Structure formats: structure tokens, C-alpha cells
N, C-alpha and C positions, 0 to 999 in steps of 0.2 A: 131497496136502497142498501148500501154496504154497513156495514157493522161502522158505528162511528169512530174507536179508536184503532180499526186496523191497520190505517197508514202507521198511526205513533207506534206500534208496536215493532213496524220494521227499521225505524231509526235503530242506526249502529250505535252499539255498547260494549262494554265490556265483556272477557276480555279482549275478543279479538277484533272488533270495531269492523266488523264487515257488514257489505250490503247485499242483501239476497235480489237481483234484480227480476230471477222468475219470480220469486212470492208477491214483487210489485206490481208487476203485471198481472197477476191472477188476484190482487187486491181491490181489481176495477179500474187500474191505470194504464192497463194494456193497450186501449184504444189510443189515449193519448200520446205513448210513448213511440207506438207506429207511426200516428201522425210527424213525431218530431222526426223521427228517422227520414231522411233525404232530403230535407229542409237545407239549403244551402247557407252556407255564410261567407263572408269576404276571405279568400284564404291568405290575405295580409296581416290579418288581425283573427281568422281561426284556422292556421293548417291542419288542426285536427281531423276538419270536416264536419259532417251535418251538425245539426242541432244536438242529436241525441247523443251522438258522441262526446261530444262538448258536455251535456249534461251529465253523464255518465263519469269524465274527468272530474267536473266539478264537484260532486258525492263522493268520489272517492279521494280527490286534494282533503276538501271538508273535514270527512274522516279521518285523516291524518293528522288535521292540525292538532296541538296541545291546549291550544285555546279553548277550539270544540270541546276536547274530551275534559276540561277543566267547568264546563259547564254545568248549572243543573239539568235533572233529566227535563224538564219541563223545557226549557230552552233550546237543549239539543233538537229537541224534537222540531221545534219550531222553527229553528234555523235551518236544520237537514230539510223539512219539507219546503220552505220557501227555496232552498236550494236546487231541490229538485224540480219545481212547479217556475223558476228564473225566468226562462225565456220561453215557457207556451207561446208568448203573446208572437213570438214568429212564424207560429204556423199561419198567424193571420196577416201578419205586417210584413212578410217577406217580399221585396220583390229585387227585379233587377233594373239599377238607374244607372246609365251612361258608361253601361259592360261592367257594373260591379253591384254586387249585392248587398241590400240593405236593409234594415227591419227599424223604421221610425216608428216612435210610440209603442214600441212591442213590449216596455216596463208597463205602463197605464195599462195597456189592452192584457196582458197578462195576466194583471193585479185582479180586473174585471173577472177573466175565462177563472181563477182560483177560487174567487169568491162563489160564482156559481156553481160549480164544481162540488167544494165544500159544504153547501148550504144544501144542495139539490140531492147531490150523491150520498154524502154522508151525516147529513142531519147538523150541522156545525152552525147553528140559529137557535134563537130565542131564548137559550140560557145563557147565564153571563160568562162562565169558565168557557164553553166553546167558541162565543163569541170573541171573545176575547183571543182564544187560541187562532180562529181564523183570521180575526183582523191583523194581527202580530203576523201571521204569513202574508198576507196580501199587502201590509204595510213595508214587509222587506223588498218582496217584490216589485210593488211600484216606485221604493226610492235606490233599488241596486244598482245602479249607475250613478247615482250621486257623487260617491267620495271620489268618483273621479273626475268631476267637474267642478266639483263647491272651490275647489283650492283655487283655479286660476280664473273662474267668472267673476265676471264684476258682481254680483248680486250673490255668490256663495255664500258667504255667511248667513245670509236673512234665507237663503232654500237650506242650510244647514238646521239652524233655527228654528225653522217651520216644520221641518220634519222631525226635530227633536221634540217637538209638542207634542206631538201625537204621544210620547210617553205619558201623560197625564192621564189617557183615556187606554193605554196600554203598559201594564206597569214591565211588561218583560219586553217591550220593544225601548230599542237606544241605539242612535250612531256607532257604539262601541260594536253593538252586534251587528250592525248593517255593514261595518268595515269587515269584519269577519265575514260576512260573506262576499263580500267585496274582495277580497284576497283569493277564497277558494274559485270565485270565478275566474280569476287572473293564472291560477295556478291551475285551474282546469284549461288550458288553452295551448295552444304553440303557435308561439308569436315573438318576433325579435327585441321587444319593448319589453319583458314580461318583468325585467328587474326594475327599469324606469317607473312602470307601472305601478308594482310593489310597493316602489317609497311614495309614490303621490297617494298611495290610501293613509302609509302612515303620517304625512305630510295632514291630511284630513284630520288621523285623528289628532294630533298636534292643535290644529285649529280649532276643533271642537272642544278640547280640555281648554284650551285659554279662553274661550267663548263659554263654559260652564255649560257645555252641552252635551259631553258625553256618553255619560253615564246616564241621562235624563234629561226632562225638559230644564232650560236653563231660567232660574227666577228673574221674573221682574218688578220694579218696586209697584206697578198694578196692574190690575187686568186693562183699565183702559190703554196704558202705556205698551200692555205685549200687543196690543189688537191693531194699535199706531203704528207701530214698528211692525207689524206682520203685514199690515194693508199698504207697505210704502209712504205713510203720512209722516212719518219720524225716520231718522237718519243713525242715531245713536239710542240701543237699548236702552242704556243706563239714563236717560232724563226721563225725569217724571213729568208726566203731561199733565196740567188741571182737567179737571174730568167736568164737561159741563152737561151729561147727561141728565135729565129732569126724569128718566124712567126707563124702564124694560119693554120692549118687546119680543114675545117669546115666537119664535120662528121653528114649527114642525117639522118633523122631517120622518117619513118612514112608508114601506108599501101599503097598499088597499088592506083593511083587514088587521092592522097594528095595535086599534084600540084606541087611535089618536081621541077622538070624539069623545071615550070615557075617561081616558087620562087627562082631558080640557076641564071636563067637567067638576072631575073630584078634586082638580086642583085651584084649577080658576074658577069657580062656579060666578062668579058678581063680571070676571072679566070681558071687555066685547071679543067677539070672536069673527075673525074676517076666513071665512069657510069656502074654498073655491067649491067643495060640491054641494054646499047649501045655495050658493049663487048658480050654480048651473041648474040645479032643480029649479030655482025661480027664473031663470030665464028659458028654461026648455031646451038648454044646451046639451049634449049627447058627449057623453067622455071619452069616446071615440072621436069625435068631429073636430073640426078646429078649435080652439080653447083662446083666443086674443082678445073675444068678446068678453070672457069670463073673466081671462088675467086684467084687462081693463080696468073692468067693476070693481076688481080686488083692488087693484091698486088705487082706485079714486077713492074707495071705502078709507082705504088705508090712510092715503094723504090726510082727509080731514082729519081722523082719530091724532095721526101727527101734528097737525098743525094744532090741535085743541089741547096737546101736549097729554094725551090719554093710554095710558099703557092698553096695549091690547093682543091678541094673541091670530099669528097668522097660521090658517089651518091647510094645508096641502101635503103631495106625498114629496115634494122638492128632493127627488133623488139625485139630482143632477148637480154638482160641486159650481159648474156656473150660473144655473140659475139660482141658488142660496148665495151666491157671490153679488150678482145684481140687487136680490132685495136688501140684504147686507148693507150695500152703498145705500140703497134706500130709505132705509131706516135711520141708520147714523147720518145719511144728510141733514136729518131735521133731531139731531142732536138727542137721538134715543140710543139706548145701552141694547144691545142685541144676545139672547141667548138662544142656540138652537138645542133645540132637545129633539133625539132622533130613538125611535120606537122600532122593535123588532119583537116578531113573535116564532114559536116553533111553525113549521114551515104548514103541516095538516090543521092547526089551530089557525092559522092564519085562513085556509081555504074554507074552515067550516066558519070560520068569521064572514069571510066574503060571501058565503051562500047563503048567510041570516039577512043581510042587508036587504036595505028597502031599493036601493041602487045596483045590484051584483054589478062587480068590475069582471068583463070578460078574463079566464085564468091567463089566455093568450097574450094579453094587456098585463098583468101581474108578471110575466116571465119577461115581456119584452122591460119593465121598470125593473126589474133584477137585474138584467145584463147592463142596465145604465147606472145601476148604483153605486153611489160610492159613500159611506157612510163618512157624516161632517169630523173635520179634522179639528185637532186643537187653536189652530191657528185662525179659522173663519168667524170667530166673534168674540166677543167680548167675555164669554162662557158657552162651554160644549157639555152636552150631557148624552149619553147613553143609556137607554131601560131597553128590557126584556119585558114584557109584558103579559 
């Protein structure tokens, strides 16, 4: 494993604000940078050439911006690392369609790749400070194309406010920092509409300021109003809705070995728990086999508790945002409030705990879950908590 802060030490700094690409290659990024070399891009938007050339130009452009230089050291580290990794998703996503190079979903894929890299190769997990650094970088990567689309999309304001909501979990993340990355992304390319694209990013900043989400999350009248707006049930974010919730469902999230059972027992010792692990053991279902039977049984037990208006804990890994969305929709359909609690621990500790479990999860399965992990975002439920255990 590389030293935790080796990449951070290579962030451009005064007085010369230079970037040592040789040092970046030596610090564990050499293979990744080599993979970016030769990945083609549409010359209409990227006349500079391949992904590595573009990435180098973006990082150099960022280092030259006054806005970047005025940031505190930590934010400079975060946005520089995001610029360095912002297009790594193109390694996996780039393909030729109708004679043109395209890279659909490269931002989301790149965020997942960056998370794996920082988690496994640099140990940025299990401690609040490293977790926040990692996820600020990953969130910037995930949303780095948003400033170019939010202004003109029909649902652009909602998307912008949803992204800004992550600032409640990540104090360094903001739409303002995201727009800085977008400016560098534009300056680091050769295209005929660079000036127009920079104007779009400036319009996005104005839009975010008008909606009260440029420097941080927009304040809402209530948690229920915020969730209703983010989930599309409310059109105007300032309109306060009556909250008919009778109680709260706790939705756990985290890789195997993060201590979910222990945390639940300490925080909610008397609350009913719907546990997929317990149901699998009860029904004799392998964790690596088909899970429909276990999931159906868990939902049936949940619905019985929801009909009885009884708060409970849903205990499973829930690493996928799509899976969490479906569960939150189920619980809120019965007028429950939902709090998502995400746990993570250091990688070696996680492996140790998993080895001591009664039902050990194969490490290959945990790594597969990590590749799919998206920690819950601020807009996903009425409340979202991240904890290191």
C-alpha cells in the first residue's frame, strides 16, 4: 500500500505551482496514467488528443487559476486530485458509435474507480478525515459534467440542489468547487466553443447562487420538504409540506465486516431488526447464490412492521444507490421517515472482522461490493449519516 498522503504532497503549491508528472507516475499512478494514454476522444470536443493529454492540460490549467491558488491547502488537494482522476472512467467507457468516439457514464464509472483506488491502494477509508477527503474527490468526479448541463436541462435546478446536498456530509464539497473543476476541464481542451462553454459554467454559478446552493447545501423548511423535493414529489423547494410520518425506519448501509450488527445493538437494542444475513441463515440461503427468496421474505416482514406503524432497522449491505432508492420508496409509501446510516472501517480491520464472522463472506465478494459501492448521498432520504467504526 502506498503512503496515505503521497498524492497530496504532489499537489501544486507556491511559489511555482508546478506539477511533477514523473513523481505522480512513481507514486502508484503510473499504470493508471499509462492506461489513459492512447484512449481516444472526439476531436470535435477534444482536439488536443487522448485522455492523458487532456488530463495533463486540465491539471496545468487548474494550477494556473487564481481561484485555485486562493483555496486553502486541503481544498487545493481535493480539487487537484479530482482533476487528475476526473476522466479515468473513459478507460472503461470509451467506444466508437456511428463513427464518433463517446464515453457514456464515464463520470459515475470514474468516481467508482477512484474510490477503489483510494480505498485499497492508499488506505483512505475507516477514518473520518480520510473518508471525507476520498468522497469529496469522488463526488467532484461524479458530478464534474453537471455545470455544463444544469442550466439548460428541464430538471437542472433539482439536479444542482441534489448535488449541493452532499455538502452536509462533505463540508469541503460545494457547487462552487465543482464549477472550478468544470472551468479547468474546459480550459484543458482544444475546441471551437471554449468561450461559450465557460459562459455556461458562469451561468451555472449564477443559477446556484440564486437557488442558495453555490457555497453549500440549500436550507429547506424541513427534512420532509427536502426529501419530497429531491424525490420529485414537490415542485417548489420553499413550500413546506405537512409531515404525516408516524416514526422512523433505519436503513443500514456498508460492506460486510463494518460492524453493522454491533452498532445496531448499541444504538437500538429494543428495535425490531429485519436482517438479510439472519434470514439467509434461517432459510439456508448462500450469500453468493440467488437472493430473491431472502429479499422477498425481508420485504414481507418489513411490510408487516410498516402496517403496524412500528419503527425498525433494515440491516443489509445496500451498497447500490438503486437498491436503496427502492427501499426508501417502499418505506415512505407507508408514511415512514427514513434515515440511512452508512458505516465503514479500515480495510485491514474489515478483513479481520469478516474472518471472525460465523458466516465468512469471500473476499472476492467484498471487493465486488466495493466496486459497486456508492455511499448514500444527502438527498436520498430524510436523514443520512456516515460513521466510521
